[in-house]
C-alpha positions as a Markdown table, in Angstrom:
| # | Residue | x | y | z |
|---|---|---|---|---|
| 1 | Met | 111.8 | 64.5 | 82.3 |
| 2 | Pro | 109.1 | 66.8 | 83.9 |
| 3 | Cys | 106.1 | 68.1 | 82.2 |
| 4 | Cys | 105.6 | 71.7 | 81.5 |
| 5 | Gly | 103.2 | 71.7 | 84.6 |
| 6 | Gln | 105.9 | 70.8 | 87.0 |
| 7 | Met | 108.3 | 73.2 | 85.4 |
| 8 | Arg | 105.8 | 76.1 | 86.2 |
| 9 | Ser | 105.2 | 75.2 | 89.7 |
| 10 | Leu | 109.0 | 75.0 | 90.3 |
| 11 | Ala | 109.7 | 78.0 | 88.7 |
| 12 | Ala | 106.8 | 79.9 | 90.9 |
| 13 | Thr | 108.2 | 78.2 | 94.2 |
| 14 | Asn | 112.1 | 79.4 | 93.4 |
| 15 | Gly | 111.3 | 82.6 | 91.9 |
| 16 | Lys | 109.9 | 86.1 | 92.8 |
| 17 | Leu | 106.5 | 85.0 | 93.7 |
| 18 | Ala | 107.9 | 83.2 | 96.9 |
| 19 | Glu | 110.1 | 86.1 | 97.7 |
| 20 | Ala | 106.9 | 88.4 | 97.6 |
| 21 | Asn | 105.2 | 86.4 | 100.4 |
| 22 | His | 108.2 | 86.5 | 102.3 |
| 23 | Arg | 108.0 | 88.7 | 105.7 |
| 24 | Thr | 110.9 | 90.0 | 107.6 |
| 25 | Pro | 111.0 | 89.8 | 111.4 |
| 26 | Pro | 110.5 | 93.3 | 113.4 |
| 27 | Ile | 113.1 | 95.7 | 113.8 |
| 28 | Pro | 113.4 | 97.0 | 117.7 |
| 29 | His | 113.0 | 100.6 | 118.5 |
| 30 | Gly | 109.7 | 101.5 | 116.9 |
| 31 | Ala | 107.3 | 103.6 | 117.9 |
| 32 | Val | 104.4 | 103.5 | 120.7 |
| 33 | Phe | 100.9 | 104.2 | 119.5 |
| 34 | Glu | 97.8 | 104.8 | 121.6 |
| 35 | Tyr | 94.4 | 103.6 | 120.5 |
| 36 | Thr | 91.8 | 106.3 | 121.2 |
| 37 | Gly | 88.7 | 104.7 | 119.7 |
| 38 | Ala | 85.6 | 103.3 | 121.3 |
| 39 | Thr | 86.1 | 99.3 | 121.0 |
| 40 | Ala | 89.0 | 97.2 | 119.9 |
| 41 | Met | 90.9 | 97.3 | 116.6 |
| 42 | Thr | 93.6 | 95.1 | 114.7 |
| 43 | Val | 95.8 | 96.6 | 112.0 |
| 44 | Leu | 97.9 | 94.7 | 109.6 |
| 45 | Gly | 101.5 | 96.4 | 109.0 |
| 46 | Pro | 101.8 | 96.8 | 105.5 |
| 47 | Ile | 105.5 | 96.2 | 105.4 |
| 48 | Ser | 106.4 | 94.0 | 108.3 |
| 49 | Gly | 102.9 | 91.8 | 108.1 |
| 50 | Ile | 102.5 | 92.2 | 111.8 |
| 51 | Arg | 99.1 | 92.0 | 113.2 |
| 52 | Tyr | 98.7 | 94.9 | 115.9 |
| 53 | Arg | 96.0 | 94.4 | 118.3 |
| 54 | Phe | 94.6 | 97.4 | 120.3 |
| 55 | Ala | 92.2 | 95.5 | 122.7 |
| 56 | Met | 90.6 | 98.4 | 124.1 |
| 57 | Pro | 90.5 | 102.2 | 124.4 |
| 58 | Gly | 93.9 | 103.3 | 125.7 |
| 59 | Ala | 95.8 | 100.3 | 124.6 |
| 60 | Lys | 99.4 | 100.9 | 123.7 |
| 61 | Val | 101.3 | 99.0 | 121.1 |
| 62 | Gln | 104.9 | 99.2 | 119.9 |
| 63 | Val | 105.2 | 99.3 | 116.3 |
| 64 | Asp | 107.6 | 98.3 | 113.8 |
| 65 | Pro | 109.4 | 101.3 | 112.3 |
| 66 | Arg | 108.6 | 100.4 | 108.8 |
| 67 | Asp | 104.9 | 100.3 | 109.6 |
| 68 | Ile | 104.9 | 103.9 | 111.3 |
| 69 | Pro | 103.9 | 106.1 | 108.4 |
| 70 | Ser | 101.0 | 104.2 | 107.4 |
| 71 | Met | 100.0 | 103.6 | 111.1 |
| 72 | Ala | 100.3 | 107.5 | 111.5 |
| 73 | Gly | 97.6 | 108.1 | 109.1 |
| 74 | Leu | 94.9 | 105.9 | 110.8 |
| 75 | Pro | 92.1 | 107.5 | 112.6 |
| 76 | Asn | 91.8 | 106.7 | 116.3 |
| 77 | Leu | 95.7 | 106.0 | 116.5 |
| 78 | Arg | 98.4 | 108.5 | 118.0 |
| 79 | Ala | 101.9 | 108.0 | 118.1 |
| 80 | Leu | 103.2 | 108.6 | 122.0 |
| 81 | Arg | 107.1 | 108.8 | 121.1 |
């Protein structure tokens, strides 16, 4: 018979805690954003969990549609399509 510590561990891995850490794959047909800053920038998509890397000024990156609203509010990024 498992002790109470093992039951808590089992509940945490089978419950909502494990689901909250799960990230879904990107959805195609997002928007392209162009970086207008002076150096480089990395942004973590709050919904998809994708790391978007803008390596230099003028870099263009396709963004998952679920992350578009948050990316649109960031300085030095502009949506192209």
